[in-house]
C-alpha positions as CSV (number, residue, x, y, z in Angstrom):
1,X,33.3,17.1,-13.7
2,X,30.6,19.1,-11.9
3,X,31.2,20.6,-8.4
4,X,27.7,20.7,-7.6
5,X,27.0,18.9,-4.2
6,X,23.8,17.3,-3.4
7,X,22.1,17.9,0.0
8,X,20.0,15.0,1.6
9,X,16.4,15.6,1.9
10,X,15.2,16.3,5.4
11,X,12.5,13.5,5.2
12,X,12.4,10.0,4.1
13,X,9.4,8.1,2.6
14,X,9.4,4.6,4.4
15,X,6.1,3.6,2.9
16,X,6.9,4.3,-0.7
17,X,8.4,0.7,-1.6
18,X,5.6,-1.2,0.1
19,X,2.9,1.2,-1.5
20,X,4.4,0.7,-5.0
21,X,4.7,-3.0,-4.4
22,X,1.1,-3.3,-3.2
23,X,0.1,-1.1,-6.3
24,X,1.8,-3.5,-8.7
25,X,-0.1,-6.5,-7.0
26,X,-3.4,-4.9,-7.1
27,X,-3.0,-3.6,-10.6
28,X,-2.5,-7.1,-11.7
29,X,-5.1,-8.3,-9.5
30,X,-7.7,-9.1,-12.1
31,X,-4.9,-11.7,-13.7
32,X,-4.0,-12.9,-10.3
33,X,-7.4,-13.6,-9.0
34,X,-7.9,-16.4,-11.4
35,X,-4.5,-18.0,-10.6
36,X,-3.5,-17.1,-7.1
37,X,-6.4,-15.6,-5.2
38,X,-4.8,-16.3,-1.6
39,X,-1.5,-15.0,-2.7
40,X,-3.1,-11.6,-3.7
41,X,-5.0,-11.4,-0.5
42,X,-1.9,-12.2,1.7
43,X,0.4,-9.7,-0.2
44,X,-2.1,-6.8,0.0
45,X,-3.1,-7.3,3.6
46,X,0.6,-7.6,4.8
47,X,1.6,-4.7,2.8
48,X,-1.4,-2.6,4.2
49,X,-0.2,-3.5,7.6
50,X,3.3,-2.4,6.9
51,X,2.0,0.9,5.3
52,X,-0.2,1.2,8.5
53,X,2.7,1.0,10.6
54,X,4.8,3.4,8.8
55,X,1.8,6.0,9.0
56,X,1.7,5.5,12.7
57,X,5.6,6.0,13.0
58,X,5.2,9.2,11.1
59,X,2.2,10.2,13.1
60,X,0.0,10.6,10.2
61,X,-2.9,9.1,11.9
62,X,-5.5,9.7,9.1
63,X,-4.0,7.1,7.1
64,X,-4.3,4.3,9.8
65,X,-8.2,3.7,9.4
66,X,-7.6,3.7,5.6
67,X,-5.1,0.8,5.8
68,X,-6.9,-0.9,8.5
69,X,-10.0,-1.3,6.2
70,X,-7.8,-2.4,3.4
71,X,-6.3,-5.0,5.6
72,X,-9.5,-6.3,6.8
73,X,-11.1,-6.4,3.3
74,X,-8.2,-8.2,1.8
75,X,-7.5,-10.4,4.7
76,X,-6.7,-14.1,3.8
77,X,-7.8,-15.7,7.0
78,X,-11.5,-14.8,6.9
79,X,-11.9,-13.7,3.2
80,X,-15.0,-11.9,2.1
81,X,-16.8,-13.5,-0.9
82,X,-16.4,-10.3,-3.0
83,X,-16.6,-10.6,-6.7
84,X,-18.2,-8.8,-9.8
85,X,-17.4,-5.2,-11.1
86,X,-17.5,-3.6,-7.8
87,X,-14.5,-5.6,-6.5
88,X,-12.6,-5.2,-9.8
89,X,-13.1,-1.4,-9.3
90,X,-11.8,-1.8,-5.8
91,X,-8.5,-3.4,-6.8
92,X,-7.2,-0.2,-8.8
93,X,-8.8,2.2,-6.3
94,X,-6.9,0.6,-3.5
95,X,-3.7,0.8,-5.6
96,X,-4.2,4.5,-6.1
97,X,-4.5,4.7,-2.3
98,X,-1.2,2.9,-1.8
99,X,0.6,5.1,-4.2
100,X,-0.8,8.2,-2.6
101,X,0.2,7.1,0.9
102,X,3.7,6.0,-0.3
103,X,4.3,9.6,-1.7
104,X,2.7,11.3,1.3
105,X,3.9,9.5,4.4
106,X,7.1,11.1,5.4
107,X,9.3,10.9,8.4
108,X,12.1,13.2,9.5
109,X,15.7,11.8,9.1
110,X,17.6,11.5,12.2
């Protein structure tokens, strides 16, 4: 047995789980768009709003407009008629943004 003790980090990454989940949905987007396009739109927009909330909670204001735009572009209520190669490139680009935000948004532990 080892006597090494672990110290807890001083920060927590609340946006990491929703960011990774959204990235998984977006990376599988080209496959989901043909079968369940509404599910994809709901999942991405809801997860964008969750990450936006965690960014506001962490007082990292520069993420708020980014995820507001993602939530609007992927909104299922009034969907935009996007298609073609630009929309297919936007899916993984948004996934990378979700992963980066999940890794960088930190709140101090109480």
